[in-house]
N, C-alpha and C positions, 0 to 999 in steps of 0.2 A: 504494500500500500504506500502511495506517495504521501508526503507530509505537506499539506496545504495550509498549515497554521500561520504562515506569513503572507499568504496570498490576499491581495485586495483588488476589488473591482473599482476602477475609476469610472464614474458614471458616464463619462464621455464615450466609453466603449459601447454602451447600449443606449444610444442617444434617444431612441424612440420610446424608451421606457420612462415612466414617471418614477419618482423616488420610491413610492410604495412598491411598484413593480420590480425595481432594481433590488430593493431589500428582500422581497420575496424570492427573487431569482437567486440571490446569494444564499439564502437559507436552503433552498432546494438543492443547490449545487454544493453545499458544504464549504462555501467561501466565507471566512470569518470576519472580513473587514470590507469597508467601503470607503471610497474617497469621493464624496459628492461635489458636484459643481454648484455654485451659488444659484444658478438659474432654476434648477429643479427644487432646490430648497425654498426659494422664494415662491415658486408655483405651488408648493405644498403648504407653506407656512412654516416659520422657524420652529415654533413650539411643537407642532405636529410632527415635523421632520425629526426633531430630537427624540420624540417619544417613539416614533416608528422604528428608528434604528436601535434605540435602547431596548424596547420590548422584544425585538427580534434577537437580541443577544449579540449584535454586531458591534465592533469597535470602528471608530472613524479614523482612518489612517491620515487623512489630511483634508483640508478644504481648499478648493480651487474656485476662484482666485481673487486676489487683490492685485495692486500694481497700477500700471499706466500712470507713471509719475512724472512725465516729461512735459506737461503743459507749460508754455512759456509765460502765460499771463496769470495775474493774481486770482482771477475768478476760477480759472481752470485748475490751478494749484489747490485752491480751497476745496473745490469739488472733489478732487482726487483724494485729498486727505480725509474728507468726510466719508467718502465711500470706503476707504481702507480702514478707517476706525470702525465703521459699521461691520465690515468683514471680520475684524478682530473680535468683536462682540458676538458675531454669529459663530465663529470658531469656538468661543467659550461655551456658548449654548449647546453646541453639538458635541462637546467634550473631546475636542482634539486640540493638541498643542501646536499643530503645524498649519500655517497659512501660506499657500503658494503666492508668490508675487511674480507676475509677468511685467517687467518694469516699464515697457513702453518704447516706442520708436520716435521718429522725428515728427514734429508738428507739421501740419499741412504747409507746404511751401518752404519748409526749413531745410538747410543743408549743413548746418554747423553741428556736427556730431559731437564735438568736444563739449560745447555748451549744453547740449541735450543730456549728455552723460553726467555733467556736473549737477543738473537739476535732479537726476535720479539720486545722486548722493545726498543732496540737500533735503529732498523729501524723505529719504530713509532716516536721516537724522531727526526729522520732525516726528516720524512714526514710532521709532524704537521705544521711547519712554512709555508711550501708551500701550504698546504691545507687552512690554515687560511688566507693567502694572497689572495687566490682565492675564499674565502667565502664558502668553502666546509667542511662539518663535516665528519670525518672518523668514520664509524660505525663498531664497533667490534662485530662480530657474534660468540658466542660460539656454537660449534658443538657437537653433541652427542659423548660420549667418544669412540665409535667404529670407529670414524674417526680421532682419535688423532694422530696416527702414520703417516698418509699420507696427512692429510688435515688441521687439526687445533688442535694445542696444547693448545687452550683455550676450555675447555669443560663445564664450568659452568658460569652462569651469574655473580657470585661473582668474578671469575677470570677476566672476562672482565672488571668489574667495578674497580678492583684493578689496572689493566693495564691502564685504562682511568684516574685514580685518579690524576695524576700529571698535567692534562690539563684542561682547561676551558671546561665546558659542551657544549659550542657551537663549540668546536674544535674536541672533541672526545665523541661520544655517544655509545650506545649499542643497539643491536637488540634482541628482544625476539621472537624466532621462536619456536612455540609449539612443533614441531617435535624433536627439539634438547634439549629442557629443561624440558619437562613435568615430567620427572622422578626425578628431583632434590629435595631432602628433604628440601633444604633451599630456594626453589624458591619463596615462598611468601615473606620471609624476604628480599631477594635480589631484587625482584620487587619493594618492598616498598623503599628500599635503592636507587634503580635507579630512582624512581620517585622523591624522596627527593632531589636527586642531579641533577634533570632535564636532565637526560642522556638517556631517552628512545627515540630513534630516529626512531624505526620501530617496528611494531607488525606484524609478519607473522604467518599465520595459515595454517595447513594441519594436517592430522592424521598420526599416527604411526601404520602401518599395521603389522600384524602377519599372517603367518610366515615371517621372514626376507627374502627378495628376494635374489636370488643368487648373484646379484650385489646389495650390501647393499644401494647404492645410490638411488635405485629405490623402496625403502620400504615406501615412503611417500604415503599417500592416501587422497582421498577426505574426508572432514570433516564428521564424523559420521561413517566412515568405519573401524575405528581402536579403540584404547584404550584411547584416550586423552579426558580429562574432560574440554571441552571448557568453560563451564559455570564458573567453579572455576577459571581457569587461566584468562579468560577474565575479570571477576570481579576484580581480583587482579590488572590487568593492568589498568582497568578503574579507580579503586580507587586510583591508583598511579598517576593519573592525565593525562594519555595519551589520546589525542584527535585527533591524526593524522590518516593517512591512514592505512588501514588494508589490507595487501597484501596476496593473496593466491598463494603459491609457492609449486608446486607438481612435483616431479620426479617419474613417474610411467609409465611403458611401455603401459599398457592397456589404460590409459588416453591419452597418446601421440598418440595411434593408433585410438582413437575415433574421431568422427567428432567435429571440434572445437566449433561450435555454441552449440552443445549438451553439451559439457564440460562446457561452460560458463553458460548455463542454469542451469545445476546441481549445479555449483559453487554458483550461486545466491540463489538457493533454500536452500542449506545447510548453507550458510552464514546467510540468513534470519532466519532460524530455530535455529541454534546452536551458532552463534557468535554474531549477532546483538543484541539480547536481553540482553546481558551481557557486552556490550561495550558502 
């Protein structure tokens, strides 16, 4: 029998499911954890969402997502801070300590990458005290460079660790998402660094499919369907000391169109074959 005790369903993988359906699906499949996105929590209601997950006996591996911290104007910055503070309180209500941040890209018409990255640092400084006060760790997620312009000006694990460096590891951590970082020639060194600093807050797995989808967001695939070496990356993460949940997060239209229980069955099979032996 395979050990699925660390496996978590990120709700993006079963996008057509409501939170209640995703929770029920996890229970049927014997998956002990869930990483909900805020949209389905909002659709369900925060109090009801927390109760559904708790009553099902699931734990919340993380909450996705806060971030988008690059607004250049005062109104945009205030709105981003308000949304992120709300996300922190939602994480508290859902009983998770990990809030993912997708930090944001360039403002419309902007080309000054350096200035935009500085605003990320400034807004993080604004948010950390509130997160610490509420017992939440902000999780910086580097995204593949093809998303730098519009979603995340943090593209490497090293950049994320540099941004986290001024703060205690319990306040700011990093996520290792195989889709986003598999290509990085410094990945082994930076995973070792992250482990040494106790900053690995999440390990997410899915594959990198070719050809790239027309909508590049949908190029994620089920483990084993793309180019990622899960054995090598998983071993690096394991050797860095990470023992937390392993989330499967997939944006893929074919998977979204498939029957949810079938997706979870395939997810468990691929996890057992490709991820678990190296974690």
